[in-house]
N, C-alpha and C positions, 0 to 999 in steps of 0.2 A: 504494500500500500504506500502511496505517496500523498502528501498533503500540500495544498497550494492556497495562497491567500493574497489579498491586497491590503497593504498597510498605508495608512494616511497619518499625517502629523499636523497638529494645530495647537498653537499656544504652548509649545514645549510638552505636549502630551502625545501619546502614540495610540492609534486605534486600528483594529482589524475590522475592516468594513465589509469584507466578503471572504469566504473560504470554502474549500471543497476537499473532501476525501476522494481519492481515486483508487480503485481496486484493480491492481494490475493483473494481466495475464502472466503466466509463468515466464520468467526471464525478461519481462517487458519493463522498459523505463520510458516514461513520458516526460515532456517538457511543459513549461507554462504555456507555450504557444499551442500545444496539443489541447490543453484544457480550455483555453480561450476559444478554440474552434468548436469544442463540444458544448459551449454555452453561448454561442454567438447569437442565435435567434431564439424566439419563443418555442419554435418547433424543435430546435436542437436541445433546449433545456428540458422540454417535456419528454423527449426520447431518452436522454442520458442521465437525468437526475432522478434517482429512485426514491429519495426521501430526504427528510430534514432532521437534524439533531439540534436541540435547543439547550444551550448552557447559560450560565449566569453571566460570565464575562471571559474573554480569552486570555490565556497566558501562553504566548507563542514566540518563537524565535526563527528568523530565516536561517536556512542552511548556511553553514560556514561562519555563523556569528555566535557570540558567547551568550548563553542563556542566563548567566549570572550577572550580566552587565546591562545597564539601561541602553536601549538601542540607539538613542540620540548621542550617546557617548562613544559610539563606534562609527565606522566610516560608511555605514549603510546609506545609500542614496537612491534606492529603487522604490521610492514612495510612489503611490498611485499606479503601481504596476503589479501584475500578477507574478508572484515569486514562489519558489518552493520553500516550505516551512519544515522544521524538524517535527518528526513524529515522537512527541514526548508526552509524559504525564497522562492526562485524560484521553488523549488521542489514541494511545496504545490500547486502552480499554476497549474502544470501539473497533480497533483493528483486529483484536483477537475475538471479539464477540461476533462480528460479521463474517470474518474469515474469507474464504475464497468464493463465496456464493454470488458476488456482484462483479465478477470480472468484466472489465471494460466499462464499468458504470461509475457514477458519482453519487455521493451523499453530500448535501449542503450543510454546513455548520452555521448556526445563527446564535446570537447572544442577546440577552436582555440589555446589556451595556457593552458597547464595543471597545471600551477603554482597556488597553492591555495593562493589567495591574495585578501583581501577586497578592498584595495586602488589601484586597477589596473589602475585607470584613471590618475594617476600622470604622468606629462609630462616626468619626468626623467625615469620612468619605461617604458613608451611607446617608448621613444627614444632608450632605451636599447634594447627593443624587435626588433625595426625596424633595428637597426644596426646589431643585431644578425641574422635577416632574410636576410640581404644583404649577410652575410657570407654563410648562408644556401643555397642561390641561386647561389653562385659562387664557391661552393664546398669546402669552407674553414672550419676549425674547429670552431664550434659555441661555444659561452660562456656557454649557457645552453645546456646540452646534448640533441641532437635532438630527440633521441628515447623516452626520458622522457618528454620533453617539448612540442614538436610539433607533428602534424600529417604529414604523408608522403603524401603531397598534390598531387603529380603527380600519385600516385598509390593507393589513398584512395578508399576503397570500403565500403560503409555504410551497416549496418545491416538492414534487414527488407524491407518492401515495400515502406515506406515513410521516408522522412527526413523533420523534422520541424526545420527551422532556427529561432533562437531566440538569436542571438549574439549582439543585440542592435544596437544603432545608432552611435557608436564610429568611425567607419571606414570613413576616410576622403579622398577626391579626391586629395588633395594637400599635406597634412601632412602625414608622415609615409607611404611613397609609397611602401615600401617592405611589410608592414602589409597588405596593399590593394592587392598587387600582390598575396601574399599567400592566402588571403581570396578568391580572385577572382578565383584562380586556383581550390580551393576546390569546390566552388559553381558551376563553369562551368562544372567541371568533374562530379559532382553528377547529374546535370541537363542533361548532355549529355548521362549519363548511363540510362536515362529513368525512374529514380525513381520519385515517386509522391512527388513533392516539395511544401511545404507550409510555411507560415509565416504570420505575421500581419504587417500592414503598415499604415501610416497616410494617410487618404483619399485624402487630398489635394496634397499629393506627387504623388499618383498614383502607380499602381502595377508595371508597367514596369520601372518607374523611381526608385522605391524602389530596384528593382533587379539591375539596373545599378549602383546605389549608394551602394549596398550591405548593406542596412540599414533595419534590421529586428527587430522590437522593442521588448524590454524586460521590463516588468512592474517594476522589481526591480531596474532597472537602469534609468528609466524615471518616476520620482515621480509625475511630473505635470499631466501626462496622465495615471497614474498607473491603476486606476479603468477602464478606457476605454480600455486599452491594455489587461487587464485581461479578460474583457468581450469578446473582440475580439478573444482571444485565446480559450475561451470556445466555441465560435461560430465556430471557425475553426475546432475544434475537435467534433463538433456536429455529424458529420459522419466520419467514418474511411474508407480510409485514409483521413487525414485532408486536407483542401483546404485553399488557401490564403484569408484573410479577412481584410477589412479596419477598422479603428477606427477614431473617430473625437474628 
């Protein structure tokens, strides 16, 4: 499997505005140009993109760059271009879960927030997002440029036949109400469109409660249950399209 994405920068921040997993044929290596040709037209996208995986925010690094250093402190200058990215952390989970069954096809990756940031859980940052989303919903100018940072929640159309939600357990009923509103709008819209929706959830929480809470576990963000969540994701993708699965 190879991973490709487009990185943009604005006001000293770095964003992943689009990205795709490509599932290679045996001994096949593709280039960014090959991927661009696969998504050139609406017809091409419909033919080649099998589904969408939705995470909270990206943590990615281009091939040949240091994952431990901030990208703007390196000599990377291929902004606004499709480039190959490293298959690291959460990407490897999906690589192993999906395996060889989508050879020659793509899965699109989407994020609630496109900001490339490892420490996304900080209260200061989440408060900043929540305040920005209040502006987003009231038609004011947002601090983060909305086309770069956010999805268009009211008009979002996912690619492919399924959407696998894996944005974790961060979303709270009481805190950060505008983050919840934004997430809820996206989830409800996708479900109402009739897409095959899948995710993994804690068994004691229950499927319907997980949907109500918008808590769709991600193994990288939940170290205590990392192994169980990873196994549940593999089980979810045992058949395509994937289906919701619990873990204990």
